[in-house]
C-alpha positions in Angstrom: -32.7 -33.0 -27.6 -33.5 -31.3 -24.3 -30.0 -32.1 -23.0 -28.5 -30.1 -26.0 -30.7 -27.1 -25.0 -29.5 -27.2 -21.4 -25.9 -27.5 -22.3 -26.2 -24.8 -24.9 -28.0 -22.5 -22.5 -25.4 -23.1 -19.8 -22.6 -22.6 -22.2 -24.0 -19.4 -23.5 -24.7 -18.0 -20.0 -21.2 -19.0 -18.8 -19.6 -17.4 -21.9 -21.7 -14.3 -21.4 -20.8 -14.0 -17.7 -17.1 -14.5 -18.6 -17.3 -11.7 -21.2 -18.9 -9.3 -18.8 -16.3 -9.9 -16.2 -13.5 -9.6 -18.7 -14.9 -6.4 -20.1 -15.2 -4.9 -16.6 -11.7 -5.8 -15.7 -10.3 -4.4 -19.0 -12.1 -1.1 -18.7 -11.0 -0.5 -15.1 -7.5 -1.8 -15.3 -5.9 1.7 -15.6 -7.7 3.3 -12.7 -6.5 3.0 -9.1 -8.6 3.2 -6.0 -6.4 6.0 -4.6 -3.4 7.8 -6.1 0.0 7.2 -4.5 0.6 10.8 -4.1 -1.8 13.6 -4.4 -4.2 15.9 -2.5 -5.0 14.5 1.0 -2.0 12.1 1.0 0.8 12.6 3.4 3.8 10.4 4.4 4.4 10.2 8.1 7.8 9.3 9.7 7.7 6.5 12.3 11.0 5.6 14.2 11.3 2.2 15.9 13.7 0.7 18.3 14.6 -3.0 17.6 15.9 -5.7 19.9 18.7 -6.6 17.6 20.4 -4.4 14.9 18.9 -5.0 11.5 16.2 -7.4 12.7 12.7 -5.9 12.2 10.9 -8.9 13.8 11.0 -7.4 17.3 10.7 -3.6 17.1 8.6 -1.1 19.0 7.6 2.3 17.9 9.2 5.3 19.6 6.2 7.4 20.7 6.4 11.1 20.2 4.0 13.9 20.8 4.0 14.8 17.1 5.1 12.9 14.0 6.7 14.7 11.1 4.5 14.6 7.9 5.7 15.1 4.3 4.1 15.7 0.9 6.2 13.0 -0.8 7.9 9.7 0.0 11.2 11.1 -1.2 11.1 13.9 1.4 10.1 11.5 4.2 12.9 9.1 3.2 15.5 11.9 3.1 14.4 13.0 6.6 14.6 9.4 7.9 18.1 9.1 6.5 19.2 12.2 8.2 17.6 11.2 11.5 19.1 7.7 11.5 22.6 9.0 10.6 22.4 11.6 13.4 21.5 9.0 16.0 24.1 6.4 14.9 22.3 3.6 16.7 22.2 0.3 14.7 19.0 -0.8 16.6 17.0 2.2 15.3 14.8 1.7 12.2 12.5 4.1 10.5 9.6 3.9 8.1 7.5 6.3 6.1 3.9 5.4 5.9 1.4 6.8 3.5 -1.7 8.2 5.2 -4.7 10.1 4.1 -5.2 13.4 5.9 -8.5 13.7 7.8 
């Protein structure tokens, strides 16, 4: 009889814990930690020079005094496309990284 009590208590506690975790996950599933775009978020352009054309495994960032920053990923990507076409060097690669303004 005491074995039934222990199993029942364990089962109830496990079931209760699973329900609490599931309810927390369900109530917070629509929220994100930080919005993709919004106040305080900028997209920064980073050009890189790679050892071989199209191979991103051996690239080094081209350092600059100032990096261009944009309000949206689309604007940064458009700028990157223009810069890469202007340079016409197949070893150049560019990326736009999302950063939070300080």
